[in-house]
N, C-alpha and C positions, 0 to 999 in steps of 0.2 A: 762313718761313724765319729766323731772328734772324740778320744779319751786318752784316760792315763792307762799303763798296763805294764806291769812285769812279765817276767818270766814264768806265771804260775796259771796262764789261763787254761782252760780247760775247753775240749770240744764235748758238747750235750746235744742229744736228740730231742727235739723239740716236739710237739702233741701231732705233728702232721710227717713226722718221720724225718724232717728235713733238718742238718746241724744247724746251729749257733754256737758263740763260743761265750764263756763263763769265764766273768774276774772276779775271784776270790777278794782279792784287796777292797775291790769297789763293791761288790757284793750284786754286782750288775750283769744282765747278759744284754749282747749285741743285738738281739733281736728277741720277740715274744717268744716265751717257754709254750704258749699255745699253737705256735704255727710261724717259724720263719718263713717258710718260702709264701705261705697264705697270705702272714701279715705285710710283706712287701707287694704280694700283688694288688691286695685290695687299696693301703692307702695310695702307694707311689704309682701305679700302672692304671688301675679301673679310676682312680677318684684324682689323679693326676694328669698323668699322660693321655689316655683316654678322653680326657677334658679339654686338653688343649687343639684349638684349631690352628695353629700356627705353622709354616713351612717355609722356610725352614726354621726349626723348635731348637732352641738353646736352652739347655739344663743348665742350672746349677745344685750341686749335691753337697751338703755339709753334713757327713764326712762320709768318705770312701768305703772304710770298713772291710768287710770281707768282697766288696763286689758285688754283690747280691742285687742291688737297686741298679746297677748297671747290666747286668747282666741280663736281668729281666726286662731293661728296656730296650736293650739291643735284639732280644729276640721277638720284641711289638715289632722295633721297627722293621725286621724284614718282611714283614707283611703288612705293612701301611705306606702310607704316600711323603709323610715328612721327612725330610732330608735333617739329620735329628745328630747336634753337638753338643757334646755332653762336657762339662766340666767339674771336675771332684775334688774337694782340699780334704785332705787327711793329715793329720800331725804326728801321728805313730803307726807307719805303714805295717801291716803285718810280715809275719818272716812268712818265706815261701814254702817251708814245710809245713807252715798251718792251712796254707790257702789249698796246697794238696790233697790235706786229711779232708777236706769239708768233702759232702756226700750231692751237693746241688745236679751233678748231672743224672742223679737218679730222678729227677723232675724235668729236666731240659732234653734230654737224651743226647744223643751224639752230636748233634748240630751245638745245643746249648755248653757241653763240654768242651768244643775246637773253639766257641765265643770266650769261655769265660777264661780260657789258656792266654788268647789272644791278648784280653783285656788284663790281665797280671802281668803279661811279658812284656807290653809294650812303656815305652820310656817318658820315665817320668818327665812334666815340665813342657811336653810338645804333644802337640793336636796329633793324634794317628788315625788313620781310617783302617776301624776293626772290621767293617762287612758292609753290603749295599746298605745305604743311609743311616749308618752309623757311623762316627767318630769320637774319641774321648781324648783328652786331655786331664792326666790326673795331676796333682798341684801338691806338693809335701810343703805346708803352710799352716800357720797358725789362725783358724776364722777369730781369733778372741787380738792379736797383737798384730796382723799383718793386712795389708791393704786388699780389696778384692775390687779385683778391674773387671769389665767388660758389663754388656746387657743381656738378662734373661728374661725368656716368656714362660720357666716354669723352674721353681725351686723345690726341690726334696730338701725339707729339714729334718735329720735324722741323727742328730747327736744324742749321746746318752741323758736321760733324763733329768731334769730341773733338781730334784732333788740330790744327782748325782754329780753333774756337771753344772752348778748353778752359772759360772761364768760363760759357759755359752747362751745360754736364753736371758742376755739381759739387755735393757734398752739399748746401748751401744750397737750390740750386735744387732738387733733386729732394726737399725738405724740404717747399719750398712748391705743389712738385706734388701730392706726398699729402695737403696740408692742405686741397686742393680739391678733393680727387677723392674721392665717393662709397664707403661700403663695397661691395664688389664691383663697382665701377668698372672699364674697362678702360684700359691704356696701351699705345698701339702706339709702335716704334719701328724706322729701318733700323740703328741700331747694335747690335751684340751683344757690344760689348767687354766684359773682366772688370767695370771700374769701374763700368759702368753697371748689371752686373746686382747688384753688390755695394751700389751705393746704392739700389736699389729695393727691395730685402731688407731693409735696415736701415731705411727708411720705410712696411714695411708690408706690401709686392708680395710676389704669390708670381708668381715669374718662369718664364717656358717658352718656348723657343727654338725657332723654327720655319722651318721651309724658306724660304728667300728669294726675290726676284726675279729673274731672269737677271743674272750676274754678282754674286750676292751670296750666299752658302754660308748664312747664319742670317738672321733680325731677331728681335727682342722684341717676345713679346705679355706683360703682366703683369697680375694682377688684385689689386686693392687687398682684404685681408684685412679 
């Protein structure tokens, strides 16, 4: 997730038992308090990754955050066919101590714990093969001010909400996203606000509202026309 943060972050347990991070200065969590793993799996894996038929599959994530979306994608790719190339942008990478305190291995087992460590240990700015069918490049960059390069078939849009970080949800950012999304490419996000739908439609996406995870009525999946 793209985020502002200080040293006051707190790890909290969400309703499904998985960790998220709370930022008091923003009064915001990295994931849903109704279940971090549950939310990520519902939005980005089942309604994003599983919906795509591209092989190879190029994924762009805004932003990396705890690495949970990347972890779940890597696990899914182990048991699937597409060769996944995953690019994630993050302006404020988390400290190693915070990463090591997260409990995602309780949900992903020994295999997931190993993948999580590899994902976080790999060098920033370089595409690195993590496991069968999954490679990742973590980019230390600002989605608002930096240029985005490449063409992607699937967009995970996981910034803090529009009311907390409005600069990430502007028409200009959605123009950038549209320019890097392939025709027929998929965009998924947890926010279903009217401005988000309008910006997506303005830049060539066909928008669909889908049922959200616990605690959220709707999410957005959009297809680049």
